[in-house]
C-alpha positions as CSV (number, residue, x, y, z in Angstrom):
1,M,-119.3,-48.9,1.2
2,K,-117.5,-46.6,3.5
3,V,-116.4,-43.8,1.1
4,V,-114.1,-40.8,1.6
5,F,-115.1,-38.2,-1.1
6,M,-112.5,-35.7,-2.4
7,G,-113.6,-32.9,-4.7
8,T,-113.9,-29.2,-4.9
9,P,-115.8,-27.5,-7.8
10,A,-119.4,-27.7,-9.0
11,F,-118.4,-30.5,-11.4
12,S,-117.9,-32.8,-8.4
13,V,-121.2,-32.2,-6.6
14,P,-123.5,-34.6,-8.7
15,A,-121.1,-37.4,-7.9
16,L,-121.3,-36.7,-4.2
17,D,-125.1,-36.5,-4.4
18,A,-125.3,-39.8,-6.4
19,L,-123.1,-41.7,-3.8
20,V,-125.3,-40.5,-1.0
21,A,-128.5,-41.4,-2.9
22,A,-127.1,-44.9,-3.5
23,G,-126.8,-45.4,0.2
24,H,-123.0,-45.3,0.6
25,D,-121.6,-44.2,3.9
26,I,-119.6,-41.0,3.3
27,V,-117.2,-41.1,6.2
28,G,-115.6,-37.8,5.3
29,V,-115.5,-35.1,2.5
30,Y,-112.2,-33.5,1.5
31,T,-112.2,-30.3,-0.4
32,Q,-110.1,-27.2,-1.0
33,P,-110.1,-24.6,1.8
34,P,-112.5,-21.6,1.6
35,R,-111.2,-18.9,-0.7
36,P,-111.8,-15.1,-0.9
37,A,-114.5,-14.5,-3.6
38,G,-116.9,-11.8,-4.7
39,R,-116.7,-8.1,-4.4
40,G,-116.2,-8.2,-0.6
41,K,-113.5,-10.9,-1.0
42,K,-115.1,-12.8,1.9
43,E,-114.0,-16.4,2.3
44,Q,-116.4,-18.7,0.5
45,P,-116.6,-22.5,0.8
46,S,-116.2,-24.6,-2.3
47,P,-119.3,-26.0,-4.0
48,V,-118.5,-29.4,-2.6
49,H,-118.0,-28.0,0.9
50,A,-121.3,-26.2,0.8
51,R,-123.2,-29.3,-0.4
52,A,-121.5,-31.5,2.1
53,I,-122.7,-29.2,4.9
54,E,-126.2,-29.4,3.5
55,L,-126.0,-33.2,3.6
56,G,-124.8,-33.2,7.2
57,L,-121.4,-34.7,6.2
58,T,-118.0,-34.0,8.0
59,V,-115.8,-31.8,5.9
60,H,-112.0,-31.6,5.9
61,H,-110.0,-28.9,4.0
62,P,-106.3,-29.3,4.7
63,T,-103.9,-27.2,2.6
64,S,-101.7,-30.2,2.1
65,L,-101.9,-34.0,2.5
66,K,-98.1,-34.4,2.8
67,P,-97.8,-34.0,6.6
68,D,-97.9,-37.2,8.7
69,A,-100.7,-35.9,10.8
70,A,-102.9,-35.2,7.8
71,Q,-102.2,-38.8,6.5
72,Q,-103.0,-40.3,9.9
73,D,-106.3,-38.3,10.1
74,F,-107.2,-39.6,6.7
75,A,-106.4,-43.2,7.5
76,A,-108.4,-43.0,10.8
77,L,-111.6,-42.5,8.8
78,G,-111.4,-46.2,7.9
79,A,-112.6,-45.7,4.4
80,E,-113.0,-48.8,2.1
81,I,-112.6,-46.7,-1.0
82,G,-111.7,-43.1,-2.0
83,V,-113.6,-41.3,-4.7
84,V,-111.7,-38.3,-6.2
85,V,-113.1,-35.8,-8.7
86,A,-111.4,-32.5,-9.5
87,Y,-110.1,-32.2,-5.9
88,G,-107.1,-30.0,-6.6
89,L,-104.4,-31.5,-4.3
90,I,-101.8,-34.2,-5.2
91,L,-102.5,-37.3,-3.2
92,P,-99.3,-38.9,-1.7
93,Q,-98.9,-42.6,-1.9
94,A,-99.9,-43.1,1.7
95,I,-103.3,-41.5,1.0
96,L,-103.8,-43.6,-2.2
97,D,-103.0,-46.8,-0.2
98,A,-105.1,-46.0,2.9
99,P,-108.6,-47.2,1.7
100,D,-109.0,-51.0,1.3
101,H,-109.8,-50.6,-2.4
102,G,-107.6,-47.6,-3.1
103,C,-108.8,-44.4,-4.7
104,L,-110.9,-44.0,-7.8
105,N,-110.8,-40.9,-10.0
106,I,-113.6,-39.6,-12.2
107,H,-111.7,-38.1,-15.1
108,A,-113.4,-36.1,-17.8
109,S,-111.7,-37.4,-20.9
110,L,-111.1,-40.6,-22.8
111,L,-107.7,-41.4,-21.3
112,P,-104.9,-41.3,-22.3
113,R,-106.2,-38.3,-24.3
114,W,-106.2,-35.1,-22.2
115,R,-104.5,-36.0,-19.0
116,G,-104.2,-33.1,-16.7
117,A,-106.0,-30.0,-15.5
118,A,-108.4,-28.8,-18.2
119,P,-109.6,-31.8,-20.2
120,I,-113.0,-30.4,-21.1
121,H,-111.7,-27.0,-22.4
122,R,-109.0,-28.7,-24.4
123,A,-111.2,-31.2,-26.0
124,V,-113.5,-28.5,-27.3
125,M,-110.7,-26.2,-28.3
126,A,-109.0,-29.0,-30.2
127,G,-112.2,-29.8,-32.1
128,D,-112.5,-33.4,-30.8
129,A,-115.5,-35.2,-32.2
130,E,-116.0,-37.1,-28.9
131,T,-115.0,-37.2,-25.3
132,G,-116.3,-39.0,-22.2
133,I,-115.6,-40.1,-18.6
134,C,-113.1,-42.6,-17.3
135,I,-113.3,-44.1,-13.9
136,M,-109.6,-44.7,-13.1
137,Q,-107.7,-46.5,-10.4
138,M,-105.4,-43.9,-9.1
139,D,-101.6,-44.3,-9.0
140,A,-98.8,-41.9,-8.3
141,G,-98.7,-40.6,-11.9
142,L,-100.7,-37.8,-13.5
143,D,-103.9,-39.5,-14.6
144,T,-101.8,-42.6,-15.6
145,G,-103.7,-45.3,-13.7
146,P,-105.6,-48.2,-15.3
147,V,-109.2,-47.5,-16.4
148,L,-112.1,-49.5,-14.9
149,I,-115.0,-48.0,-16.8
150,R,-115.3,-45.6,-19.7
151,D,-118.2,-44.1,-21.5
152,R,-118.3,-41.8,-24.5
153,L,-120.4,-38.9,-25.8
154,T,-120.3,-36.8,-29.0
155,I,-119.4,-33.2,-28.9
156,A,-121.9,-31.1,-30.8
157,P,-120.6,-28.5,-33.3
158,T,-121.8,-25.5,-31.2
159,E,-121.3,-27.1,-27.8
160,T,-119.4,-25.0,-25.3
161,T,-117.2,-26.2,-22.4
162,G,-120.0,-25.2,-20.1
163,D,-122.5,-27.4,-21.9
164,L,-120.1,-30.3,-22.0
165,H,-119.2,-29.8,-18.3
166,D,-122.8,-30.4,-17.2
167,R,-123.2,-33.5,-19.4
168,L,-119.9,-35.0,-18.3
169,S,-120.6,-34.2,-14.6
170,A,-123.9,-36.2,-14.8
171,M,-122.2,-39.1,-16.6
172,G,-119.4,-39.2,-14.0
173,A,-122.0,-39.4,-11.2
174,R,-123.7,-42.3,-12.9
175,L,-120.5,-44.2,-13.6
176,I,-119.0,-43.9,-10.2
177,V,-122.1,-45.5,-8.6
178,D,-121.8,-48.3,-11.1
179,A,-118.2,-48.8,-10.2
180,L,-118.9,-48.9,-6.5
181,D,-121.7,-51.4,-7.0
182,R,-119.0,-53.9,-8.1
183,P,-115.6,-52.9,-6.7
184,S,-114.0,-56.3,-7.1
185,G,-115.8,-57.2,-10.4
186,L,-114.1,-54.7,-12.7
187,T,-111.0,-55.5,-14.7
188,P,-108.5,-52.6,-14.7
189,Q,-107.3,-51.9,-18.3
190,P,-103.9,-50.3,-18.6
191,Q,-103.8,-47.1,-20.6
192,P,-102.2,-47.4,-24.0
193,D,-98.7,-45.9,-24.6
194,T,-99.9,-44.0,-27.7
195,G,-102.3,-41.1,-28.1
196,I,-101.2,-39.4,-24.8
197,T,-102.0,-35.7,-24.7
198,Y,-101.9,-33.2,-21.8
199,A,-104.6,-30.7,-21.0
200,A,-102.6,-27.7,-19.7
201,K,-104.4,-25.4,-17.3
202,I,-106.2,-22.6,-19.1
203,N,-104.1,-19.4,-19.1
204,K,-106.2,-16.2,-19.2
205,A,-103.7,-14.9,-21.8
206,E,-105.2,-17.4,-24.2
207,A,-108.6,-15.7,-24.0
208,R,-108.0,-12.8,-26.4
209,I,-109.3,-13.8,-29.8
210,D,-107.0,-14.0,-32.8
211,W,-109.1,-13.8,-36.0
212,T,-106.3,-15.0,-38.3
213,P,-106.8,-18.8,-37.9
214,T,-109.6,-20.6,-39.9
215,A,-113.2,-20.1,-38.9
216,F,-113.3,-23.6,-37.5
217,E,-110.4,-22.9,-35.2
218,V,-111.7,-19.5,-34.1
219,A,-115.2,-21.0,-33.3
220,R,-113.6,-23.9,-31.4
221,H,-111.5,-21.4,-29.4
222,I,-114.6,-19.3,-28.5
223,N,-116.7,-22.3,-27.6
224,G,-113.9,-24.0,-25.6
225,L,-113.3,-20.9,-23.4
226,S,-117.0,-20.5,-22.7
227,P,-118.2,-19.6,-20.1
228,Y,-114.9,-19.3,-18.3
229,P,-112.6,-17.4,-18.7
230,G,-114.5,-16.3,-21.9
231,A,-112.8,-15.5,-25.2
232,W,-112.8,-11.8,-25.7
233,C,-112.0,-9.0,-28.2
234,P,-111.6,-5.3,-27.5
235,L,-114.6,-3.0,-28.1
236,A,-113.9,0.7,-27.5
237,D,-112.9,0.8,-23.8
238,E,-114.3,-2.6,-22.8
239,R,-113.8,-6.3,-23.3
240,L,-116.6,-8.0,-25.3
241,K,-116.8,-11.7,-24.4
242,L,-117.9,-14.1,-27.2
243,L,-119.5,-17.2,-25.7
244,R,-120.8,-19.3,-28.6
245,A,-119.9,-19.4,-32.3
246,V,-120.3,-21.4,-35.4
247,P,-118.2,-21.3,-38.6
248,T,-119.9,-19.9,-41.7
249,D,-119.1,-18.6,-45.2
250,G,-117.6,-15.1,-45.4
251,L,-114.7,-13.2,-47.0
252,G,-112.7,-10.3,-45.6
253,E,-109.6,-9.4,-43.7
254,P,-109.5,-11.2,-40.4
255,G,-111.5,-9.3,-37.8
256,T,-113.7,-7.5,-40.4
257,H,-117.4,-7.1,-39.4
258,L,-119.4,-8.6,-42.2
259,G,-122.8,-7.7,-41.0
260,G,-125.0,-8.9,-38.2
261,F,-122.6,-10.6,-35.8
262,C,-120.5,-12.3,-38.5
263,I,-116.7,-11.7,-38.3
264,A,-114.2,-12.6,-41.0
265,C,-111.4,-15.0,-40.1
266,G,-108.2,-16.2,-41.8
267,T,-110.4,-18.5,-43.9
268,G,-114.2,-18.1,-43.8
269,A,-116.0,-16.4,-40.9
270,V,-117.7,-17.0,-37.6
271,Q,-121.3,-16.3,-36.7
272,I,-121.5,-15.3,-33.0
273,L,-124.5,-16.7,-31.3
274,D,-124.0,-15.6,-27.7
275,A,-122.0,-12.8,-26.2
276,Q,-121.6,-10.7,-23.1
277,R,-120.7,-7.0,-22.6
278,Q,-118.6,-6.0,-19.7
279,G,-120.7,-5.8,-16.5
280,K,-123.7,-7.3,-18.2
281,A,-125.4,-10.7,-18.4
282,P,-124.7,-13.1,-21.3
283,M,-127.3,-12.8,-24.0
284,A,-128.1,-14.0,-27.5
285,A,-126.1,-12.0,-30.1
286,D,-129.1,-10.6,-32.0
287,K,-130.5,-9.2,-28.7
288,L,-127.1,-7.7,-27.8
289,L,-126.9,-6.0,-31.2
290,R,-130.1,-4.0,-30.5
291,G,-128.2,-1.7,-28.2
292,L,-124.7,-2.0,-29.8
293,T,-123.2,-1.0,-33.1
294,L,-120.1,-3.0,-34.0
295,P,-117.1,-1.3,-35.6
296,D,-115.9,-2.2,-39.0
297,R,-113.1,-4.2,-37.4
298,L,-112.9,-6.1,-34.1
């Protein structure tokens, strides 16, 4: 099929690769404009932009799709279908309607749970037992369209958002190829009116660790914010990022260091498995503790 692909972060890249490998004609790639990044604040292309250039594809990065000229340029591509995954811009109705088969979205949750910006983070932070991918026919609402394909996976107890991100990205790539193999042979299933939740964008203010909830809640918070933005606690004059944790037994005032890298919570304790000192690489907690003495309270 003639496909216009719309995506921006690393999560989207496997889907683009899978569509190319399956032999689809990518008539254009839409992504967010280059942004300043790194110490030099030089403009850097998005992961999708960089990969599209490697593949020899034509890249478009408008700041908006609302102007008539942008919509005319999109329609002129003559796409039969649009594939959207973590693009980052709202698609006006004229864009949704331009391809013959409309636009499909790869969404990283089991809709209608976790509509919105941060479904992977929120699923881990909420302690969900499972999540998955939905291939959805897009409409004008926020992740409200009917679902064409869905697949599930279990969230492991110590799984982080980073771990889950990679598994869901691969699943989405597989499912979108399946969907495009039979664009007229799938029955859209309307989303139920119950069980709707919204995955609000992650606010960096959420990242500071509060030790007063239960150990299960604290561990989910740590794992859900790993690797980005990274849950943290103050340590002398730096921020210590905690990147993977598991609940365990323990008794003490919240934040009390119980030995090793075990920290008391409101109920129980968490065992920190991976952490990162400021300006250093992430490492296993036992290795980090060889050069660090934790205070009595964090």
